[in-house]
C-alpha positions as semicolon CSV with decimal commas, in nm:
position;residue;x (nm);y (nm);z (nm)
1;M;12,758;1,573;-26,135
2;K;12,446;1,643;-26,333
3;L;12,349;1,280;-26,301
4;R;12,374;1,290;-25,922
5;Y;12,168;1,610;-25,921
6;L;11,892;1,448;-26,131
7;V;11,893;1,139;-25,906
8;G;11,857;1,365;-25,604
9;L;11,558;1,542;-25,756
10;I;11,390;1,205;-25,823
11;E;11,477;1,051;-25,489
12;S;11,334;1,333;-25,283
13;P;10,968;1,307;-25,394
14;V;10,990;0,929;-25,412
15;A;11,112;0,913;-25,053
16;T;10,830;1,147;-24,954
17;V;10,573;0,928;-25,128
18;F;10,703;0,607;-24,970
19;E;10,702;0,772;-24,627
20;A;10,341;0,877;-24,683
21;I;10,217;0,534;-24,796
22;N;10,393;0,361;-24,506
23;T;10,257;0,578;-24,225
24;P;10,074;0,380;-23,957
25;N;9,731;0,512;-24,053
26;S;9,757;0,459;-24,429
27;A;9,596;0,161;-24,591
28;G;9,750;-0,172;-24,511
29;R;10,124;-0,164;-24,554
30;Y;10,211;-0,526;-24,602
31;R;10,159;-0,569;-24,971
32;P;10,369;-0,723;-25,246
33;F;10,283;-0,426;-25,462
34;Y;10,296;-0,068;-25,331
35;L;10,106;0,087;-25,620
36;R;9,777;0,042;-25,437
37;N;9,924;0,213;-25,129
38;L;10,013;0,507;-25,350
39;V;9,662;0,518;-25,499
40;D;9,509;0,512;-25,150
41;T;9,738;0,798;-25,045
42;I;9,646;1,008;-25,348
43;K;9,276;0,945;-25,294
44;G;9,307;1,016;-24,923
45;R;9,188;0,674;-24,805
46;T;9,277;0,612;-24,445
47;L;9,195;0,365;-24,174
48;E;9,038;0,651;-23,975
49;D;8,789;0,709;-24,253
50;A;8,694;0,346;-24,246
51;V;8,654;0,294;-23,868
52;A;8,633;0,621;-23,678
53;G;8,320;0,615;-23,463
54;K;8,229;0,268;-23,583
55;I;8,171;-0,026;-23,349
56;V;8,404;-0,305;-23,460
57;L;8,366;-0,652;-23,313
58;I;8,675;-0,878;-23,343
59;T;8,672;-1,242;-23,246
60;G;8,995;-1,396;-23,127
61;G;9,080;-1,049;-22,995
62;S;9,290;-1,154;-22,696
63;S;9,609;-1,235;-22,885
64;G;9,779;-1,269;-23,220
65;I;9,614;-1,119;-23,528
66;G;9,302;-1,017;-23,342
67;A;9,487;-0,820;-23,069
68;A;9,718;-0,650;-23,322
69;T;9,424;-0,552;-23,540
70;A;9,230;-0,421;-23,240
71;R;9,519;-0,197;-23,142
72;R;9,534;-0,049;-23,492
73;I;9,161;0,011;-23,506
74;G;9,149;0,158;-23,155
75;A;9,426;0,401;-23,245
76;A;9,232;0,502;-23,556
77;G;8,921;0,592;-23,358
78;G;8,716;0,277;-23,388
79;K;8,524;0,147;-23,089
80;V;8,663;-0,202;-23,044
81;V;8,463;-0,497;-22,907
82;L;8,699;-0,782;-22,818
83;V;8,565;-1,136;-22,802
84;A;8,759;-1,443;-22,693
85;R;8,744;-1,713;-22,430
86;T;8,984;-1,588;-22,159
87;P;8,864;-1,282;-21,964
88;E;9,201;-1,173;-21,826
89;N;9,365;-1,181;-22,168
90;L;9,083;-0,982;-22,322
91;E;9,094;-0,724;-22,050
92;A;9,473;-0,686;-22,087
93;V;9,431;-0,597;-22,455
94;A;9,133;-0,372;-22,383
95;S;9,328;-0,188;-22,113
96;E;9,619;-0,137;-22,350
97;I;9,387;0,021;-22,609
98;R;9,224;0,243;-22,349
99;S;9,562;0,355;-22,215
100;A;9,653;0,466;-22,570
101;G;9,336;0,680;-22,581
102;G;9,110;0,437;-22,762
103;T;8,777;0,279;-22,676
104;A;8,757;-0,096;-22,610
105;H;8,505;-0,336;-22,459
106;A;8,575;-0,694;-22,355
107;Y;8,313;-0,970;-22,392
108;P;8,441;-1,314;-22,287
109;C;8,275;-1,595;-22,482
110;D;8,342;-1,957;-22,575
111;L;8,291;-1,939;-22,949
112;S;8,257;-2,313;-22,978
113;D;7,926;-2,287;-22,784
114;T;7,639;-2,159;-23,002
115;D;7,421;-2,066;-22,705
116;A;7,706;-1,868;-22,554
117;I;7,753;-1,678;-22,879
118;V;7,382;-1,579;-22,884
119;E;7,398;-1,460;-22,523
120;M;7,717;-1,257;-22,589
121;A;7,574;-1,102;-22,904
122;D;7,256;-1,002;-22,725
123;R;7,460;-0,838;-22,449
124;V;7,667;-0,645;-22,705
125;L;7,353;-0,518;-22,878
126;A;7,188;-0,427;-22,546
127;D;7,502;-0,243;-22,425
128;L;7,622;-0,076;-22,740
129;G;7,315;-0,075;-22,964
130;Q;7,478;-0,208;-23,282
131;V;7,782;-0,361;-23,451
132;D;7,896;-0,181;-23,767
133;I;8,193;-0,401;-23,859
134;L;8,232;-0,772;-23,780
135;I;8,574;-0,934;-23,812
136;N;8,549;-1,314;-23,791
137;N;8,909;-1,380;-23,695
138;A;8,892;-1,654;-23,433
139;G;8,973;-2,001;-23,560
140;R;9,144;-2,328;-23,498
141;S;9,378;-2,510;-23,730
142;I;9,454;-2,880;-23,738
143;R;9,723;-3,057;-23,934
144;R;9,674;-3,433;-23,930
145;S;9,685;-3,690;-24,212
146;L;9,392;-3,908;-24,312
147;A;9,571;-4,217;-24,180
148;L;9,576;-4,065;-23,829
149;S;9,220;-3,938;-23,848
150;Y;9,008;-4,253;-23,904
151;D;8,876;-4,251;-23,548
152;R;8,885;-3,872;-23,493
153;I;8,558;-3,733;-23,633
154;H;8,565;-3,494;-23,338
155;D;8,856;-3,311;-23,505
156;Y;8,627;-3,222;-23,794
157;E;8,333;-3,137;-23,573
158;R;8,532;-2,902;-23,344
159;T;8,702;-2,729;-23,640
160;M;8,371;-2,674;-23,819
161;R;8,202;-2,552;-23,502
162;L;8,457;-2,273;-23,443
163;N;8,568;-2,176;-23,796
164;Y;8,228;-2,200;-23,964
165;L;7,927;-2,217;-23,730
166;A;8,054;-1,951;-23,486
167;A;8,102;-1,706;-23,772
168;V;7,763;-1,793;-23,914
169;Q;7,590;-1,734;-23,583
170;L;7,753;-1,391;-23,547
171;I;7,650;-1,297;-23,901
172;L;7,292;-1,403;-23,828
173;K;7,289;-1,186;-23,513
174;F;7,440;-0,870;-23,653
175;A;7,335;-0,870;-24,020
176;P;6,974;-0,760;-23,950
177;G;7,086;-0,434;-23,784
178;M;7,343;-0,372;-24,060
179;R;7,076;-0,412;-24,328
180;E;6,827;-0,194;-24,143
181;R;7,082;0,089;-24,104
182;G;7,207;0,050;-24,460
183;F;7,568;-0,006;-24,362
184;G;7,776;-0,306;-24,260
185;R;8,115;-0,467;-24,315
186;I;8,181;-0,838;-24,249
187;I;8,544;-0,954;-24,287
188;N;8,618;-1,324;-24,270
189;V;8,977;-1,432;-24,206
190;S;9,029;-1,733;-24,429
191;S;9,347;-1,899;-24,550
192;A;9,555;-1,903;-24,867
193;G;9,538;-2,276;-24,816
194;V;9,181;-2,270;-24,947
195;F;9,336;-2,222;-25,291
196;A;9,626;-2,462;-25,239
197;R;9,428;-2,730;-25,053
198;P;9,737;-2,875;-24,887
199;P;9,740;-3,233;-24,755
200;R;9,683;-3,295;-24,385
201;F;9,468;-2,977;-24,362
202;G;9,140;-3,122;-24,492
203;A;8,935;-3,040;-24,179
204;Y;9,071;-2,686;-24,156
205;I;9,044;-2,599;-24,525
206;A;8,693;-2,742;-24,552
207;S;8,565;-2,526;-24,269
208;K;8,715;-2,209;-24,423
209;A;8,584;-2,294;-24,770
210;A;8,235;-2,352;-24,631
211;L;8,227;-1,996;-24,498
212;D;8,357;-1,860;-24,829
213;I;8,077;-2,024;-25,026
214;L;7,808;-1,921;-24,779
215;C;7,916;-1,558;-24,796
216;D;7,909;-1,558;-25,176
217;A;7,539;-1,636;-25,150
218;L;7,477;-1,392;-24,864
219;Q;7,654;-1,109;-25,050
220;A;7,404;-1,140;-25,335
221;E;7,120;-1,095;-25,087
222;T;7,266;-0,800;-24,897
223;I;7,460;-0,594;-25,153
224;A;7,157;-0,367;-25,208
225;D;7,159;-0,291;-24,837
226;N;7,518;-0,170;-24,844
227;V;7,646;-0,467;-24,649
228;R;7,983;-0,579;-24,781
229;F;8,159;-0,910;-24,727
230;T;8,537;-0,944;-24,762
231;T;8,724;-1,273;-24,746
232;V;9,091;-1,239;-24,657
233;Y;9,292;-1,546;-24,761
234;M;9,571;-1,498;-24,512
235;A;9,916;-1,642;-24,559
236;L;10,082;-1,830;-24,269
237;V;10,108;-1,615;-23,958
238;R;10,342;-1,686;-23,669
239;T;10,102;-1,722;-23,377
240;P;10,059;-1,977;-23,099
241;M;9,816;-2,168;-23,321
242;I;10,100;-2,300;-23,537
243;G;10,336;-2,366;-23,242
244;P;10,272;-2,743;-23,216
245;T;10,399;-2,798;-23,572
246;K;10,771;-2,747;-23,526
247;I;10,861;-2,751;-23,894
248;Y;10,690;-2,412;-23,913
249;D;10,984;-2,264;-23,722
250;R;11,175;-2,262;-24,050
251;V;10,889;-2,173;-24,280
252;P;10,836;-1,807;-24,388
253;A;10,543;-1,650;-24,201
254;L;10,390;-1,311;-24,139
255;T;10,404;-1,149;-23,799
256;P;10,066;-1,069;-23,630
257;E;10,134;-0,702;-23,692
258;Q;10,181;-0,764;-24,066
259;A;9,861;-0,972;-24,075
260;A;9,683;-0,687;-23,895
261;S;9,794;-0,452;-24,171
262;V;9,634;-0,687;-24,424
263;L;9,303;-0,668;-24,233
264;C;9,323;-0,294;-24,200
265;D;9,382;-0,280;-24,576
266;A;9,063;-0,480;-24,620
267;L;8,876;-0,232;-24,405
268;V;8,995;0,063;-24,612
269;R;8,941;-0,085;-24,960
270;C;8,647;-0,324;-24,898
271;P;8,748;-0,572;-25,171
272;R;8,538;-0,883;-25,219
273;R;8,844;-1,104;-25,181
274;M;9,209;-1,051;-25,080
275;S;9,481;-1,307;-25,137
276;P;9,860;-1,316;-25,154
277;P;9,993;-1,377;-25,505
278;I;10,073;-1,742;-25,430
279;G;9,706;-1,806;-25,356
280;Q;9,596;-1,652;-25,686
281;L;9,860;-1,854;-25,867
282;M;9,741;-2,179;-25,703
283;A;9,379;-2,101;-25,797
284;A;9,478;-2,045;-26,161
285;A;9,684;-2,364;-26,163
286;E;9,396;-2,563;-26,014
287;A;9,157;-2,431;-26,280
288;F;9,409;-2,508;-26,555
289;S;9,499;-2,863;-26,447
290;P;9,372;-3,029;-26,126
291;V;9,593;-3,331;-26,204
292;I;9,912;-3,118;-26,188
293;M;9,797;-2,972;-25,854
294;D;9,724;-3,322;-25,724
295;R;10,080;-3,422;-25,803
296;L;10,217;-3,107;-25,640
297;R;10,015;-3,173;-25,327
298;S;10,127;-3,534;-25,328
299;R;10,487;-3,420;-25,342
300;A;10,426;-3,197;-25,041
301;F;10,260;-3,484;-24,855
302;A;10,566;-3,700;-24,906
303;L;10,810;-3,422;-24,808
304;F;10,649;-3,306;-24,485
305;P;10,549;-3,573;-24,227
306;D;10,289;-3,555;-23,949
307;S;10,415;-3,357;-23,654
308;S;10,468;-3,508;-23,310
309;A;10,156;-3,324;-23,197
310;A;9,951;-3,491;-23,471
311;R;10,093;-3,834;-23,384
312;G;10,038;-3,783;-23,015
313;T;10,398;-3,855;-22,930
314;E;10,681;-3,670;-22,762
315;P;10,855;-3,414;-22,985
316;D;11,117;-3,568;-23,207
317;S;11,376;-3,325;-23,336
318;G;11,440;-3,537;-23,643
319;Q;11,079;-3,582;-23,749
320;D;10,980;-3,228;-23,665
321;Q;11,240;-3,062;-23,894
322;L;11,208;-2,973;-24,260
323;P;11,345;-3,268;-24,459
324;E;11,660;-3,236;-24,664
325;G;11,594;-3,103;-25,010
326;S;11,268;-2,924;-24,917
327;D;11,405;-2,568;-24,912
328;S;11,330;-2,499;-25,278
329;F;10,977;-2,636;-25,236
330;V;10,918;-2,412;-24,935
331;R;11,038;-2,106;-25,130
332;L;10,817;-2,194;-25,424
333;T;10,505;-2,227;-25,205
334;R;10,588;-1,946;-24,962
335;G;10,293;-1,858;-24,742
336;I;10,106;-2,183;-24,788
337;H;10,030;-2,407;-24,488
338;W;10,227;-2,724;-24,536
């Protein structure tokens, strides 16, 4: 009886704490460790503190991670600027945010066109005056082996143009105002695959890694101006981008809403880098023994074939399924883009 009484005393405050740290406006809720959530709650850190009244530009804002993040920021009082290629999709998300009482602006733009990016950024600055927070979320992924890429240099060019050059152009347009005002946040959505460097993803990983290295250098130049860069090494997220690779149907992945929580967490805490534990483990393993990681990646290359989309053939249920015996490997490398 006394034991049940003591357990009840303990459970009550614990339940209260977990309810507090998992409220929609607390710092990002999708974490492997909840201690940081508890610290944020004790210190009073909230998404509202980070974004209320701020102009937040999100690329890829018409669907997936971008749309989910925009909804969260709009509900927290941020003034959302949505950028993507399709006007009607952008306006649908903007209307949803406005209907919920938030502020949202839609700026259609083809982010693979540098001139179009400059024109869009100039219009945003003319209309709104500034951008306080830039979230470089738009991107394209490509999963194709070297053997299928010998005559496809355009795959590398298009991936670099969107994942790297588009983000660079936006940084170049908005960083001057951030530095002048003495405040700015730039969040780049990268991939945990940058640490793992999985086979068949060379073009994609190279474009993400290029932005990481650039921003390391830029951070050194802007830290005195209170401009902060954060790189979020996102785990696999179930969005239309991964749809063509059917083996992903059986691979663990975040939902867009969970990924949005990770980005909101980045806004609240402003870390230099954020990565799931598997990414940190892969980085440590790579530093310890590149040869071991080469063998691990080679094993993955042998286990998981090119998809029908990569081969340019009709979907084949046999070839597009996880091979027998791969379940343990998938669990071990959970969250990595194979």
